[in-house]
N, C-alpha and C positions, 0 to 999 in steps of 0.2 A: 504494500500500500504506500503510495506516494504521499509525502507531507513536506511542508515547508519548515525548515529549521528555524527555531527562534533566534532573534538577533544576538542574544548572548552567546550562542554557540557559533554561528557563522562569522561573527566578528572575531572570535578567538582563532578560528581557522584561517581567516584572512590575515590576522596579525602575525601568525606563525610564519607566513611567507616573507613578510617584510622585516619583522623584528625577530632575529634568530638568536641574538646574544647581546650583552651590554654594548659591544662595539657598534652594533646596528643602530642603537639609540643615539650614540655619539655621532655617527655619520649623518643621520637624518637631521638632528637638531643643529649641528654645526653648518650643514649645507643650507638649512633654512635661514640661519643667521647671516651667512654670506650673501644669500639672495636678497635679504632685507636691506642691504646697503650698509651693514655695520662696518665700522672702522676699528672696533675693538671687540674681541670675543674671548670669553673666559670659560674654560671647562673645569668643573669641580667634580671629582669622583671620590667615593668612600667605599671601602671594602670591595675594591676592584670592580666597582659599578653595580654590585648586587644590592647595596643598601641605598646609594644615592648617585644619580647622574644629573648634574645641573649645568645648564648653558646660559650664560648671561651675555647679552650684546647691547649695543647702542644703536641698533638699526631703526627702521621707520616705525616699528611698533604697530599696534592694532587698537581700534576703538572698541567699544563695548559690543557692538553688533558683530564685528569680525571675530572678536574673542570667543563669542558664543558659537559661531559657525565653524571655526577652524578645526574642531574636533569631530566634525561629521565626515563620514566617508566621502571621498571624491570632492571635498571642498578645497579649491585651489584658486590662487590669483595669477597663476603662471600662464595658463592658456585659456582661450575662449572658443576656439574652433578647431576642426580637424587640420586645417592648414597650418596652425601654429605648431603642430607636432613636427613639421618639416623645417622649422626655423627656431629651434629651442636655443636659448642663450642662458638658461638658468639650470641649477642642479636638479631641482624638483619640478614636477609637473603633474603627477598623478593624483595628489591630494589624499594619499593613503597613510602617510607617515604618522601624523599626530593621532589619527583615529586608531591606528594599530597600536601605538604606544599606550594610549589611554585604555585600550581593551585589556592590557595585561600588566598594568602597573597603577600605582597611585600617583597622580600628576597634579601639581599645582603650578599655575601660570600667572605671572604678574606682568602686565604690559601697559604701556602708555604710548599713544600715537603722538608724533611730533605736532606741536601746536595746541594740544589739549592740556587742561589744567590738572585733570585727575586721570588715574588709570583704572584698570579692571583686573580683578583677581578671579580666576576660575579654578575650582577644585573638582577633579573628576577621577573616579576609580572604577575599574572594571567596566568602562564604557558608559557609566552613569554619572551625570552631573550632580554633584553633592551641594555645591554652593557657587554663586556668582555675586560678587559685590564690588562696589566702587571703593578704590583705595588711593592713597598717595604713593607714588613710586616714580623712579627715574624714567626718562624716555627710553624706549627700546623694549626688550623682552627678556624675561627671566623665567625659565622653565625648569622645575625640579621634578625629577622622576625618581620615585622611591619604591623600594620593594618590588623590583622587576620580577615578573612571572610568579607573583604571590598566588595567583589563581590558576597557574599551570605548573603544578609541582613536578610533573614529569620533565618539562623543559628545563626547569631549574636544576633538577637532579643530574641531567646529562651535560651540564656546562663543563668546560675543560677546567684544568687547574687554575688557581688564582693567577699564577704567573703568565699562563697562556692567554687568559682573558685580558689581563692588563696589557700585554704586548699588543693584542689586537686593538685595544682602545687607543694606545699610543700610535699605532699604524694608521687608524682612521683620522686621528688628530693631525698626523703628519701629512696625509694626502690632501686634506683641505688647506693646510698651511702652505704647502708648496705651490698651490695654484693661485693664492691670493697674497701677493707680496705687499699689497697696499693695506693689509689689515694687521693689527697687533694681536697676537695670540698668547694666551697664558694657560698653563695646565697646572692644577692644584690637586694633588693626590693625598688623601688622608691628612688634610690640613697643612700640607707642606707644598710650597711652590717648587715644581720640579723643572718646568720648561717655560722660558720667557722668550718670545720672538718679537723684536721691535718691528714696526712697519717701515716701509720705504727702503728695505734692503734689496740688493739684487739677489739673483738665484744662488750664486756661489756663497754669498754671505749667509743666506738663510739655511743652506745645506750645512755650512760650518756651525751655525747656531744649533742645529738639530743633532749633528753627528760628531761634533768636535772639530777643532781647528786642524787636526792632522789630516782629515779627509780632504780639506781644501787644497792641499798640495798634490793631490792625486787625481785632479779633475781637469778635463780638457773640454773646450767649447765645441759644440756640434751645430752646424747650420746648413740648410739647403732650402732654396726657394724655387718651386716649380709651379706649373699651372695646375697640377693635381693636388699637391700638398706642400705646405711649408713646415719644415722641420727645424726646431731649435731646441736648445737645452744643453745638458752636460753629460759627459761620459767619463768613466774612470780610466786611468792608465792600465795597460796590461799587467803591470806589476801589482796593482791593487786588487786584482781578481781574487775571489774567495770561493770556498765551497758552498757558502750560503747564498740565498737569493733575496736577502732582506731589502737591499737598496736598489730595486729594479722597478722603475715607475714609467708608465706610459699614460699620457693624457691626450685626449682628443677634444679640441675646443674647450679646454679647461676642465674636462671631466675625466677622472681616473677610470681606466679600463684595463682588463687583462686580455692578452692575445698571445697564445703560444706561438703562433706563426710569426708575429713581429718580434717576439723575443728571440726566435731562431735567427731572424735577420741580423740582430745585434751580435749574437754569438758568431755568426758566419763572418761578420766584418772583422772580428778579432782573429779568426782562423787559428793558426798554430802559435799565436803569440801568448796564449794563456793555456795552462794545463787542462787536460781532459777532466771534465766534471766541475770546473771552476766557472764562476760567473762574475763579470765586472759590474761595477756600479753604473747605473745610467738613469738619467732623469730627462726623458724626451717628451717634448710638447709638439703635437701635430695640430695644424690648422687646416681644416677641410671645409668646403661649402656644406652648410647644415643639411641641405637636401640630398647630399651624397653619403649620409650616414644615418643609421637607425639606432636610437638608444632605447627604444621601447621593446626590449627583448626579455628581460627578467626583472623581478621585483627589486633585486639588489642594485640594478643599473650599472653593473660592472662589466657587462658584455655589450659590445657594440658591433654592428654590421657595417663594414666599409665597402662602398661600391667598387673602389679600385684597389683592393687589398694587395693584389699581386704586384701592381706598379709601386704602391707604397712600400712594399717589402724591399724592392730593388733600390728605391730612393734612400730608405733608411740605411741599408747595407752600404751604399756608396757614400753617404754622408758621414757615417762613423769611420769608415776606412780612410776617407780624406782627412778627418780630424786626427786620427792616429798618425797618419803619414806626415802631416804638417808639423806635429809636435815631436816627431822622430823618437818614438818610445819603443823602437824595436829592440829586442834583447841583444846584449853584447855578445860577440863571438868569443869563445874561450879557446885561445891558441895553445894553452898549456895542456896538451893532450898526449905528450910523449909517454909511452909506456902504458897508456890506458888500453885495456883489452877491447877489441871490437865486440859489440853486442851480438850475441847469437841470434840468428834470424827468427822471426815469429813462426811458431809451430815446430821449431826444431831446437829449442833451447830454454833459457830461463824466462823469456817473455811469453806471457799468456796471450792466446788469440782472443778476439772479441767474444767468440762463443764460449771459451773457457772462463773468461772473466764473468760473463753472465751466469754460467753454471756455478761458479764459485760463490757469487752473491746469493744465488737461490739455494745454496747448500747441496747442489747435485754433485759437484766435483769434490770428491773426498780424497785425501792423500792416502798413499799406500801404507799398509801397516809396516812399521819399522821394528825389526828385532834388534836387541842390544844386550850387552852383558852388564847387568846392574852392578857387578862387583868390580868392574873396570874403573880405575882411577889413574888418570895420566900423570898425576903428581907423585905417584909411587915410584916412577921410573927415574933413572938418572937422565940428565940432559944429554941428548944425543946429537950427533952431527946430521946435517942434511942428507937425506937418502936413507936413513935408518928406518926400520919398520916399527909399527905399533898397531894395536887392534882398533879397527873402526867398525862400528855396527853395520851389518849388511842387511838390506831389505830383501835381497834375493835368498841369501842363506838363512833359512828360518830355524836352523839347528846350530846356532853359533857355538854352543859348548861342545856339541858332539863333533862338529867339523870346524875346529879353530882355523882361522885363516889369518895370515900376516899380510896386512895392507901396507903399501909403501907410498909415501908422498913423492910424486914425480916433480912437481913444479908448484911454486907459490908466486903468483903474480898479483901483488897487492890484495885485492878482494876475491880473487879466484884461486882455488886450491884444487889441483888435479891429483888424483890418487889412482893407483892400480888396484884391481880387486883380486889379484892372485890367480885369475882365470883368463887373463888376456883382455879383460874388459877395463873400462875406465869409469870413474865417478868424478864429476866436477861440482864443487860446492861453492856457492856464492856466499862468502863469509858475512858480508854486510846484511844480506837478507836473512841469513841464519841467525844473526844477532837480533834482528828485528823480531823474529819469531820467538826467540828466547826471552827477550825483554817484555814482549807483549804478554806472554803467558804468565811470566813472573809478576808483572804489574797487575794484571787482571785478577790473579789469585789473591794478591795482597789486598785489593779493594774489596773483593767478595767476602773475604774473611775479616774485613775491617781492621787490617793489620798494616795499612800503608804507612810507611815511615816518611817523615817530612825532613827535608834537608834545608837548613836555614841558609838563605842567600847572603853572601857577603855584601853585595850591592843590590838591595831590593829594587824591583822594577815597577815603575808607574805605568799604568795602562788606562787610556781614555776609551770609553765605550759609548755606544748609543744608550739613551736613557733606559729603555726597556731591558737591555742586557745587564746594565748596571743594577737595576732594581731586582732582577732575577737572582743575580749572584749574591747581593746583599741579603735577600730573603732566604738564601740557602747556604749560608756560610758553613754550617756544620757538614752539609753534604759535600761541599767543595773540599773541606778538610779531609773527608774520607777518601777523596781522590788524590790526596797528597799535596794540596795547595793551601797555603796560609795567606789569607787576604784580609784587608781592612780598607775602609773608605778613606779617600784622600781628596776631598774637594768635590765639586759638582761633576757627577758621572765619571769619576776617576777613582781607581783603586790602586793600592800598593800590594804587590805580590812579594811577600817576604820569605816564603818557603815553597819549595817544589818537591816532587816525588824523589825520594832517595834512590829508588831503583834506577833513575836516569842520571845518577851522579857521573859527571864527566862527559855526558853526551850533550851535543849541541841541539837544542830545540827552542822554537820561538814561543816564549810565554805569552807575548802580546797576541799572536795569532790564535793561540789556544783558548784564551779567555772567552771570546765571543762565541766560539764553537761550544764550549762547556755550557754557557747560558742556554743555548738552543737545545742541547741534549737534555738538560735538566727539565725543560718544558715538555719535551716530546715523548720521553720514554719512561719505563719503569726503572727501578734502581739497577737491576741486572743489565738491562739494555743500555742504561746510562753509562755504567762502568765499561761495558764492552765497546761502545762507540767512543768513549773518552780515551780508552787504551789505544784503539785503532788510530784515532786522530793524533795523539801525541807521538806514537811510533812513526806515523807517516811524516810528522814534522821534524823528527830527530835525524841526526846524521850519524849513521852507524858504520860508515866507511872508514877503512884504514888508509891514511895518506902515505904511510911508509910500509916497508916490507915487514910482515909479521913472522915470528919464529914458528917452528914446527910445533913446539909445545903449546903455544897460544892457539894455533890453528886446530890442533888436536883437541884441546879442551873445548873449543867452541863447537866442533863437530860432534863430540860426544854428548854435550849438553843439548844440542839440537835434536838428537835422536831420542832424548828423554821427553821431548815435548809431545803433547797429545796430537797435534797436527803439524808434523815436521816438514812436510813436502812443500808447503806454500808459505809465503810471507804475508802477514796481515795487511801490508801496504800494497800487495799485488806482486805476482810473479813467483816462479819456482825457486826454492832454496837450493836445490841440487838437481842434476840430471845424471842419468846412468846410461852408458853405452856398453852393451855386451860385446863379447868377442865376435859373435856372429854379425852384429850390426856393423862393427868396424870393418870386417872382411867384405861385407856387401858394398860398403861405401868405397872401398879401395878397388873393387873390380871394375 
């Protein structure tokens, strides 16, 4: 039997499409303030937006009649006809935001229109107007949203962690702030002012205000003006590329949007100048004729259809390439390569093929079982001359004790050690990757057992972060300590790292680059997943290579410890730790 749902139910259903989390409220309210002609916008949040989200602006404001209508579904001042959808110049146009917010929260709005002596206060909760009265208030609008999703407990229950929700709030705040340089923005979190953005700044200055002065030195200007699209903005130098995609922004006619296709255009422009899996910063603004794009795709309004997307792809790629070329940020050529072994070709050596990398990530590629003698200790032997033999665990001989074999080091070439297997075959071990595997498993085990030792730094390092990463680390100081880092606050969005994991004593790794990654890992995963990803990241950033020749005893000790690892065949940073050539394989290659 068909029936019409009551307003209380269908309003909640509609609200769920527009307001998905606290950051959705921030987006809608800040965009409304910008559309109202404000020159100052202040965002106040408490309890990561769950208790209070308040936006205060000095825009045009509303009179009593408008204040009563604005919470009705599809009430908007942005469009009057169908034709207006083809010429949008404002963030909002549907008239769904305030109605959706009011349906799932307790909302109080105070507003006064410019030129009026008094203002209006409206109190609405669950979609029902509880009070409307005349009050004294400043010009503009002040909307306070309390107890979001109080009447939708399921939605509130499935919100992400506090740190994740806060990061998304800061992200929405940033997106609006980047498009309106003529507006002063302030963010106050839990009664503390955390971000202040003066108006009248240029784009580079605003980016520096948001992400710290260090990023300003890593930016280059991008510009292209064609009949199809005008491209302007900022891109990062190849050296500034990171594993995260936090600072990747595309705007079309001032509206933020996501486009995997145009993101690929930017990456294609950098080509081989950045490591695989890394992403550069970019803040790109597109200006296209309004009739050549459609923003009415999804309630979140972050998806846009562009009429000439393929052409725009090529223009963006060319513009970014030209910017990189003009600034001559190509990597320097390293001429100091004497004695460096040639990398073994893909599919026939230490380098993983793309298929093997994918299989390794998915857990399909498993290392072979390695047999070893647990009683063997290389330090029990006298120091021997090069060419002397010692026991090396063999993955082929599974009965090591029954068939003892004497293996012999044939050659040591910095990080490559070649050994004979006693049967005419060869084993080649990459010592740098072997050490990566050893340190990874040792570090991960110490974290999982909460036994990670901290080594105090003689010269503590100061690290400047974006605000959300800083807040995440400061809210999880104890968790960071479990990973072997001792941190403390040091000014605005800056920390001091006074201790690092003792497991990496003597190894070179970038503390600065690791901190932002740790913040992201804390937000995204469970404790076990956090420790695993943190170990992989730090190992990847560390330098385990030997710059000078190593002794046989050192090489033997590393090889024996490698075969005690759970997964000794591959490095956590990618690639095989050793390869094995049997006597038959060698004969076939020589025929």
